[in-house]
N, C-alpha and C positions, 0 to 999 in steps of 0.2 A: 427288739423288745416290742412287747404289746402294752399300750396304755388302756386301762379298764376303768369303767366309770359306773358307780351304783348309786342310784336315787329313787328306789322304788317305793321308799316310805319315808322315814324320818332321820336317816343317816346318810349324810354327804360322804362319799368315799371315792378316792381315786388310787390306783396301783399302778406299778410298772413290774412286768414280768418277763423274764429273759426265756426266750423261745427254746434254745438249745438245751437247757438244763433245769427248766422250772424255777430258777432262783427269783426270789421275790426282792427285787432291787429297791422299790420305793413302795410305801404304803401309808396312807393317812386317812383317818376318819374322824368326822366332826359329828357328834350326836346332838340331837335336839331334844333330848328328854326333859331337860329343865323347862325349855320353852312351852312344852305340851303338858307338863305335869299338872298345871292348874286346871286344866280342861279334862283331865281324867282320861285322855286319849289323844291320838293324833288328829289335828286339825289340817286337813289336806292344803287349804289355800295358804295357811301360815308355813307349813313345811315347804311348799313350793317357792315362797319369797325368801326363806333362809337357804335353800339350795342355790338360788340365783346369786345369793351373797358368798356363800361357803365354797362351791365348787370352783370359781375362777381363783379364789385364793388358794386353795390346794393346788390347782394346776400350775399356780406361779412358783410353788415350791418345787413341783416336778419338771421345771423348766430346763434344767441341765441335761434331762434325758430325752428331750423331745425331738432332737436331730437324728436319734437312733431308732426310731419307732419304724417297725414294719407293718403295723395294724393298729387300729382302736377298735375297743370292744365296749359295749353298753348294754344294760338291761333294758329290755323293752316290754317284758311281760313276766308274770302278772305284778300288779302294784296299783298305786294310786296314779290316775292318768296324769294329773297336773304335776305331780313330781317326776314321773318318768320322763315327761317332756323336756325338763331341765336338763337331764342327763343326755337325752338323745340330741337336743340342740348343740350342746357341746361337742358330742361325738361327731356330729355331721359336720360341723365347722372344721374340726380338726382332720378329718378324713378328706374333706374336699381341699381344704387349703395346702395340706401336706401331700395330696394325692397318694394316700395309703388305702389299703382295703379296710372295710368296715364289717364288724361281726355283731350280730345281734344275739344277746344271750337271755335264755329263759332263767328267771331268778331262781327257781327251785332246782334247776340243774346246776346252777352255781354252788347252791348249799351242798348238793352232793359231791361236788369238786372241791369243797372246803376240806375234805378229807386228805387231798393230794396236794396242798400247798407245799411247794418245794420237795414234792415226792413223785415217784412213778404212781400212775393209777393202778388199782387193783380191780380186776373184773374176771368174772361176774360177781355181783354183790348184791345183797338184800339190804334195803335202807328204810329205816323208820325216819321220816321226816316230821318234826314237830316244831312248829313256829307259830307266829301271831296269827297267821292266816290260813295255815293247812296243818293237817294231820294225815300223813299217808304212809302206807308201807310200799315201796316200789322195787321191782326186780330190775336191775341195772345190767343188761348183757353188753352194751356198747354205748358210745357217745350218742348214737341216734335211736338206740332201742332201749327204752325205758318203759316198763309196763307197771301201771298201777294196781296192786293187788288188793289194796283196802283203803277206803278213804273215810273222812268224816261226813256224817250226814247233817251235821248243824255246826255247833261251835268248835273251834280248833282248841288244842292244848293251851297255846299261848293265850289265846282270847279268854278262855275261861279262867286262867290264873289271873289276868287283868281284871276281870269283871268281879272275881271273888275279892280280890284286894279292895275294889272299889265299894263293894257292899258292906265291908267291914270297916270303912272308914280310912283306907290308906291310900298311898300315892300311886303314881304310874311312872315306870312300868311294874306291874304287879308280880311277875315271875320272881325275881330275886327277893323281893319283900316277904312273899308268902314262904319261900324256901328257908329264909332266915328265921321267921317267926316260928315255922314248924319245929325248928331244932329245939325250941323251949316248950313245946307242946306235947300233948298226949294224943296220939294218932287214933286211939280208941275211945277217946272222949265222946265223940259223935258217930252214930252208926249211919253214915251216909251211905246210900246205895251205890253199888257198883254198876254203872251202865250196861246194858245188854247182857247182863251176867248169864241169864238162862236162854238167850237167843242163840240160834246157830248161825245167824248172819255175821259175816266177818266184816265189820265196819265200826267206825267209831262214832260215839255221841256223848256230848257232855252238857247238853242244855237241861236234861233232868237233874243231873247232879247239881248244877248251878242253882236250879230251883230249890233243891233240898237245902242248899246252904242258906238261901234266902228265907226259908221258912224257918230254919234254926235261929237265925239271927233275929227275926220277928218274935219268936217265942221268948227270947231273952230281953225283949223290950225295944229292939232296934239298935243300930249301930252305936248311937250316942250312949247307950246303957251298957255296952260290952266292956268288961274288965279287960286288962292286958292279958291275963290268963286265958279269958274267953277266946280272944284272938288268936292267941298261940295254939290253942285247941282246935279251933276251927280250921286254921291253916294246915295243922298236921293231919287232921282227919280227912280234909278235903284231898291233900296231896296223896295220902295213902289210897284213896279211892281212885284217883287218876292212875296212880301207878298199877292198881290191880286191874284195872280196865284195859290199859296199854299191854300189860303182860299176858292177860287171858286171851286177847286177840292175836297178839304175836305167837303165841303158842300154837294157835290153829294154823297160822302161816308155816312156822317152823315144821310142823307135822307133814306139810304138803311140798315143802321146798327143800332141795338137797344141797344148795348152795352153802358152802362152809363159812363164807365171809358174810358178817352182818355189821352195819353200821348205824349209828343214831346221829342225825344232824339237825340243824335248825336252832333258832335262839333258845328254845326250851330245852334243847339237849345239854345245855350248861347246867342244868339241874343235876347235882351230884347225887342225889337221892334215887332219881330215876336211873341214872348211870349205874348205880350200884345194884340195882334190880336187874338191869340187863346184864351186868357181868354174871350175876348168878344163873340167869336164863341160859345165857350162851353156853356157860360152862356145863350145865344140865344136857344140853342138846349137842355138845361138841362142836359150837361154832366158834369162830374167832370174833371177838368185838373190836370195832374201830370207831373212834370219835375224833372230831376235830379238836385242836387246841381251843381252850376256852376263848382266846381272843377272837377267834375267827367263827364262832358259833352264831352270833348275831349277823345282821347284814354287813357286808363289806365288799370292797372292789377286789381284794385279793383273790376271792373264790371265783369272781367273775372273770378274772385275769387268767386263773388256772384252767378254767373250762375253755377259754378263748384260745389257749396255746394248742389244745387238741383240736378245735375247731378250725384254726389256722392252718393246720397241718393237712386237713381235709378240704381246704378251700371253700369254706361254708360261708362265703361273702354275701353281703347284701348290698343293694344300690343305696348310696347315702342320699339320693335324692328322693327315694321311695320309703325309706325306713319310718315307721311311725308306731304308737303305742298299739300293742295287740291287746284286744279287750277279750280275755279269755273267760269261758263259761266254766261253771263247776264240772270238773271231770269225774266220770264214774269209774268204778273198778274195772279193769280189763282193757281200759283205753291207754293210748301211749301217751306219756308226759311230753 
């Protein structure tokens, strides 16, 4: 079995995955959403302190499986440095004291492998990754060959949902709140611009849309003056503009790529409105849509463990005395993930 640890942001999670058949033996996640909600976003130092409490408590629950471990895996990039270090410290300790190999996992590759929890991998694959920190389309040819075809030049999808929720006076995280409000709103009430609509550039950008939302709120007298219907209509109109933007740029990728399997992963992929739009797009282009179970869309150790199973088979081990946080720069289209 492989024990995997995820602490890249505000979710403390540990999983145990069986190597021979990908079975998820143990999985637990403790979310910090309530602790960060009053700040309107994640406070890194607070998140780190909570990881230091929660990870050992989860590990105690996984104790019955520790004697059967063949390796330990941990997220070491990208993410918040102070929170990644908590998971890395635990992983190093386990690897050294039990004398087992250590696997360092790229968080975004983990999201891709959330599709294959307790399943065999399906490759090659086109993937739209939409999360709090990233918006990318990736061509996945193998475990080690993943090419970014399009990426965001500013805000990510998840970040834009969070910021829009904050602007209209709502809580954190904003994604689920916006999606629920949109169900009661008129998506044509506000004519928000679709980003890069007339640009040939295959990339994502949401800062302009976010600014359009801000101006609309100001025109209505500010967040304090918004009625409940105003909030619902803004949420629905904003969500529609995001969908149209994602679909428009994805179409351009679909026209260039012959790969038949397409997936949407990441925290924002739990949005059922966006999922439905991609179901229709894939049907139009003759592609098969894959999505992760809703419980594994946001950050979790099960996806880290599933990637780690494939990395273990290829012996992609790292020195536990040398592993550290990898400070990743923003990656451009055409680069390997």
